[in-house]
C-alpha positions as a printed Julia matrix, in Angstrom:
321×3 Matrix{Float64}:
   3.61  -15.7    13.66
   0.08  -14.33   12.69
  -2.77  -16.39   12.15
  -2.7   -18.4     8.41
  -5.6   -17.81    6.36
  -6.55  -19.59    2.79
  -6.65  -18.09   -0.49
  -9.58  -17.91   -3.27
  -9.66  -16.4    -6.47
 -12.83  -14.38   -5.75
 -12.79  -10.7    -6.75
 -13.68   -7.88   -4.63
 -14.11   -4.5    -5.69
 -11.49   -1.7    -6.24
  -9.85   -0.46   -3.13
 -10.74    3.02   -4.14
 -14.32    2.24   -3.93
 -14.19    0.66   -0.74
 -12.56    3.54    0.65
 -15.25    5.89   -0.71
 -18.04    3.8     0.62
 -16.33    3.28    4.1
 -15.52    6.91    4.61
 -19.08    7.79    3.46
 -20.63    5.53    6.42
 -17.97    7.08    8.96
 -18.76   10.56    7.89
 -22.44   10.46    8.08
 -21.93    9.24   11.74
 -19.12   11.55   12.32
 -19.28   15.22   11.07
 -16.31   15.98   11.75
 -14.72   13.76    9.2
 -14.14   16.19    5.79
 -13.05   14.81    1.98
 -10.89   17.69    0.7
 -10.12   16.63   -3.2
  -7.79   18.23   -6.09
 -10.61   17.83   -8.5
 -10.45   14.15   -7.87
 -14.02   13.78   -6.67
 -14.83   11.27   -9.59
 -11.71    9.38   -9.58
 -11.75    9.34   -5.97
 -15.08    7.86   -6.07
 -16.59   10.7    -3.87
 -19.35   11.75   -6.05
 -22.14   10.28   -3.77
 -20.11   11.55   -0.63
 -20.43   14.95   -1.97
 -23.97   14.63   -2.94
 -25.07   13.02    0.35
 -22.77   15.17    2.23
 -22.21   18.58    0.73
 -20.99   20.26    3.78
 -18.29   17.8     4.44
 -16.19   17.82    1.22
 -14.02   20.78    0.13
 -13.02   21.0    -3.86
  -9.88   22.58   -3.82
  -9.05   22.1    -7.75
  -6.04   21.03   -9.43
  -3.94   22.38   -6.85
  -2.08   19.75   -4.7
  -0.26   22.0    -2.27
  -3.41   23.77   -1.47
  -5.37   20.63   -1.0
  -2.52   19.55    1.84
  -2.4    22.88    3.22
  -6.22   22.82    3.73
  -6.52   19.62    5.15
  -3.7    20.61    7.4
  -5.52   23.81    8.6
  -8.84   21.69    8.78
  -6.9    19.25   10.92
  -5.52   21.94   13.23
  -9.05   22.73   13.76
 -10.16   19.53   15.01
 -11.44   18.38   11.77
 -10.88   14.89   10.69
  -9.65   15.8     6.93
  -9.14   13.09    4.39
  -6.92   14.64    1.36
  -7.68   12.74   -1.95
  -5.6    12.94   -4.93
  -3.72   10.77   -7.29
  -0.75    9.46   -5.4
   1.65   10.47   -7.9
   0.59   14.17   -7.43
  -0.08   14.1    -3.9
   3.42   12.95   -3.03
   5.29   14.88   -5.19
   3.98   18.05   -5.91
   2.81   18.43   -2.12
   6.04   16.83   -0.82
   6.89   20.11    1.12
   3.42   20.56    2.55
   3.24   16.88    3.8
   6.4    17.32    5.52
   5.69   20.75    7.39
   2.16   21.09    7.56
   1.03   17.91    8.43
   4.29   15.64    9.85
   6.24   18.38   11.35
   3.29   20.4    12.86
   1.62   17.16   13.89
  -1.68   17.88   12.18
  -3.43   14.23   11.64
  -4.18   14.6     8.13
  -5.31   11.27    5.96
  -3.29   11.26    3.11
  -5.19    9.36    0.33
  -2.99    8.58   -2.81
  -5.24    7.03   -5.31
  -4.7     5.33   -8.63
  -1.2     4.52   -7.32
   1.81    2.55   -8.49
   1.52    2.3   -12.4
  -2.36    1.91  -12.21
  -2.44    4.59  -14.81
  -0.66    2.64  -17.32
  -0.14    3.88  -20.59
  -0.25    7.88  -19.16
   3.38    7.15  -18.26
   5.98    8.1   -15.71
   4.45   11.73  -15.03
   1.28    9.9   -13.51
   3.14    6.93  -11.86
   3.89    6.9    -8.31
   6.83    4.66   -7.85
   8.63    7.04   -5.68
   6.23    7.67   -2.68
   7.43    4.94   -0.4
  10.87    6.65   -0.62
  10.07   10.12   -0.21
   7.4     9.53    2.64
   9.34    7.05    4.69
  12.28    9.95    5.08
   9.79   11.87    6.79
   9.09   11.46   10.32
   5.84   11.26   11.88
   3.89    9.53    9.03
   2.14    5.78    8.78
   2.22    4.63    5.17
  -0.34    1.94    4.5
  -0.59   -0.06    1.31
  -3.64   -2.6     1.67
  -3.88   -5.94   -0.81
  -7.6    -6.51   -0.73
 -11.07   -5.12    0.11
 -10.71   -6.24    3.97
  -7.52   -4.62    4.72
  -9.05   -1.38    3.21
 -11.88   -1.54    5.24
  -9.92   -2.06    8.33
  -7.3     0.56    7.42
 -10.04    3.33    6.55
 -11.69    2.74    9.86
  -8.57    2.72   11.78
  -7.65    5.58    9.93
 -10.43    7.75   11.69
  -9.12    6.84   14.96
  -5.39    7.22   14.54
  -3.64   10.11   16.36
  -1.03   10.61   13.64
  -0.76   11.67   10.16
  -1.17    8.64    7.75
  -0.9     8.13    4.05
  -2.91    5.25    2.53
  -2.44    4.18   -1.11
  -5.11    2.57   -3.06
  -4.86    1.37   -6.85
  -7.61    1.2    -9.39
  -8.34   -2.35  -10.47
 -10.75   -4.72   -8.57
  -8.88   -6.53   -5.84
  -9.17  -10.49   -4.98
 -10.6   -11.57   -1.53
  -8.22  -13.07    0.74
 -10.85  -14.69    2.68
 -10.42  -12.12    5.66
 -12.9   -13.77    7.87
 -11.73  -14.26   11.21
  -8.59  -12.67   10.48
  -7.32   -9.26   12.63
  -5.98   -6.17   10.94
  -3.45   -3.87   12.79
  -0.93   -1.12   11.63
   2.64   -2.24   11.85
   1.62   -5.84   11.88
   1.98   -7.85    8.85
  -1.04  -10.34    7.47
   0.36  -13.99    7.01
  -1.5   -15.0     3.85
   0.31  -18.47    3.5
   2.9   -20.01    5.55
   5.79  -22.31    4.85
   9.32  -22.72    5.67
  11.47  -22.77    2.41
  11.32  -18.99    1.48
   9.07  -16.12    2.5
   7.44  -13.75   -0.01
   6.77  -10.22    1.7
   4.69   -8.28   -0.9
   1.99   -5.22   -0.56
  -0.85   -3.75   -2.17
  -1.54   -5.56   -5.55
   1.73   -7.38   -5.56
   0.38   -9.83   -2.84
  -1.94  -11.73   -5.16
   0.57  -12.81   -7.62
   3.16  -13.69   -4.59
   0.51  -16.02   -3.7
   0.11  -17.5    -6.94
   3.77  -17.82   -7.1
   3.73  -19.73   -3.77
   0.76  -22.24   -4.84
   2.84  -22.94   -8.09
   5.88  -23.72   -6.06
   4.36  -26.11   -3.64
   2.23  -27.76   -6.76
   5.41  -27.82   -9.37
   8.37  -27.94   -7.11
   7.49  -29.44   -3.6
   8.69  -26.07   -2.06
   6.65  -24.41    0.76
   6.57  -20.57    0.96
   4.96  -18.14    3.48
   3.47  -15.22    1.87
   2.87  -11.9     3.69
   0.98   -8.79    3.35
   3.2    -6.2     4.67
   0.46   -3.61    4.43
   2.3    -1.44    6.73
   5.49   -0.02    5.16
   5.95    2.38    8.25
   6.27    1.18   10.9
   7.77   -1.85    9.79
   6.63   -5.28   11.19
  10.33   -5.96   12.5
   9.46   -8.81   14.9
   7.59  -10.76   12.03
  10.73   -9.97    9.77
  12.98  -11.19   12.37
  10.84  -14.4    12.87
  10.9   -14.96    9.04
  14.54  -15.03    8.77
  14.94  -17.3    11.6
  12.28  -19.99    9.78
  12.85  -19.7     6.18
  16.0   -20.44    3.89
  15.41  -17.14    1.95
  13.38  -14.12    1.66
  12.08  -12.11   -1.2
  10.11   -8.86   -1.52
   7.93   -7.6    -4.17
   6.24   -4.0    -4.61
   4.58   -1.99   -7.28
   7.28    0.53   -6.41
  10.91    1.76   -7.64
  13.59   -0.92   -6.25
  14.88    2.13   -4.59
  13.59    3.42   -1.2
  10.91    1.1    -0.77
   9.44   -1.96    0.96
  12.42   -3.95    0.06
  14.94   -1.68    1.22
  13.23   -0.97    4.35
  13.22   -4.85    5.19
  16.69   -5.43    3.95
  17.86   -2.37    6.23
  16.33   -3.86    9.26
  17.61   -7.53    8.6
  21.08   -6.43    7.72
  21.47   -4.35   10.78
  20.35   -7.3    13.03
  23.02   -9.36   11.21
  20.6   -11.45    9.37
  22.67  -12.71    6.4
  20.53  -15.15    4.2
  19.6   -15.12    0.52
  17.57  -12.12   -0.36
  15.97  -10.06   -3.4
  13.86   -7.27   -3.89
  11.36   -7.16   -6.81
  10.0    -3.94   -7.72
  10.54   -1.53  -11.12
  14.41   -1.01  -11.69
  15.95    2.28  -11.85
  14.24    3.2   -15.23
  11.54    5.02  -16.53
   8.93    2.21  -17.24
   7.97    0.83  -20.44
   4.36    1.95  -21.71
   1.42   -0.56  -21.2
  -1.12   -1.57  -19.08
  -0.81   -1.8   -15.5
  -0.49   -5.76  -15.96
   1.7    -5.24  -18.99
   4.34   -3.07  -17.04
   4.06   -5.57  -14.23
   4.48   -8.49  -16.02
   7.33   -6.83  -18.26
   9.51   -6.48  -14.99
   8.85   -9.98  -13.55
   5.83   -8.87  -10.88
   3.86  -11.92  -11.94
   3.28  -15.4   -11.06
   5.81  -16.65  -13.25
   8.36  -13.8   -12.27
   8.16  -14.42   -8.66
   8.06  -18.27   -8.94
  11.5   -17.89  -11.13
  13.0   -15.4    -8.37
  12.52  -17.62   -5.64
  14.09  -20.75   -7.62
  17.24  -18.78   -8.22
  17.27  -17.46   -4.42
  16.94  -21.33   -3.33
  18.97  -22.49   -6.34
  16.47  -24.88   -7.43
C-alpha cells in the first residue's frame, strides 16, 4: 500500500488555476505546447497565458468538435496540444472527434475538462458533466485523471506534457483543500492513500476525496472505526493492485464520486473486484440515475449524501453498525 499522509484543512487554489499556471510555466520553456480553447480562455484561466504567449494559443470559438479536431491536427504535426473546454461540452459534443481523431488516430491530445461534475450548480443538467467517465472509459487508448488537490493537479499537468498517449484531465471550479503533498509521489494509474485503516476502504476522486476524509475522521472519533481513504485520481487505467490489496485488508468498500453511479469510478472498481471473485460489502455513492436537483455544487452534493455525514452513514450501514 502507498505512503500514508496526514490531512489538513488548509485551502489551496481551484485546480483550474493551478492547471493554467503550470501550463504557462511549461509552455514558456517548451514552444511546442499549444493551448486550444473554445471561447474558454477566461473560464480556463488562460488570459495571462494568451497575453504572454500569443503564438501558442488558438481560439476556436464555441465549436467543441472543431476544438478537438484542430488539437488533433496540431498533435499530428508534433505539437503538444491542450484542448480546454467545459467538461460537459468537451466530452459530449466532441465525443466522436475524441474517439476517432484523438484516441483511434493516436494523436496525443491533452483534453482538459474544466468546471466539471456539478461545478456549474444551478445552470443545471445541460452544464453538468456526470457522464464523462462513462463515455471515455468505453474508448480505448485514453487515460482519465481526476486530481483531488493542488499537488495532484500540478503533478498531473507536468506528467501530461511527457505522456505518449491521449489523456483527459478533469478539474472543478472551487478552491481545493490541501492534503499535505510533501514527501509523496504521484503516478498515473496508482492510487494515493490519504489515510489508512482496516475496517473500511473509502475510494474517491476529485472533489469527493475531502468529504471522504472528513467522514473517515468522524468514523474514528465517534465510532472507533478505522477507514482507509484513497484518492483514486486515475479512473483509467485503474489501480487494480491497490484495489486487490484493499479487498484483502478491509471488511467493506465504499466508492464516492461526482459522477453518475452508472459507468464511473464505482462501477470500474466493482467490475474488477467481482471478476476477481472478491465478495465483500460494497456500495457506489454518486449521482443517481435522474436529472439533478437545482442548487449550488455543495447543495447538490449534500442532497445526494456526498458529504461528511452522508458518507459516514453509508459506511456505518455497510459495516452494519
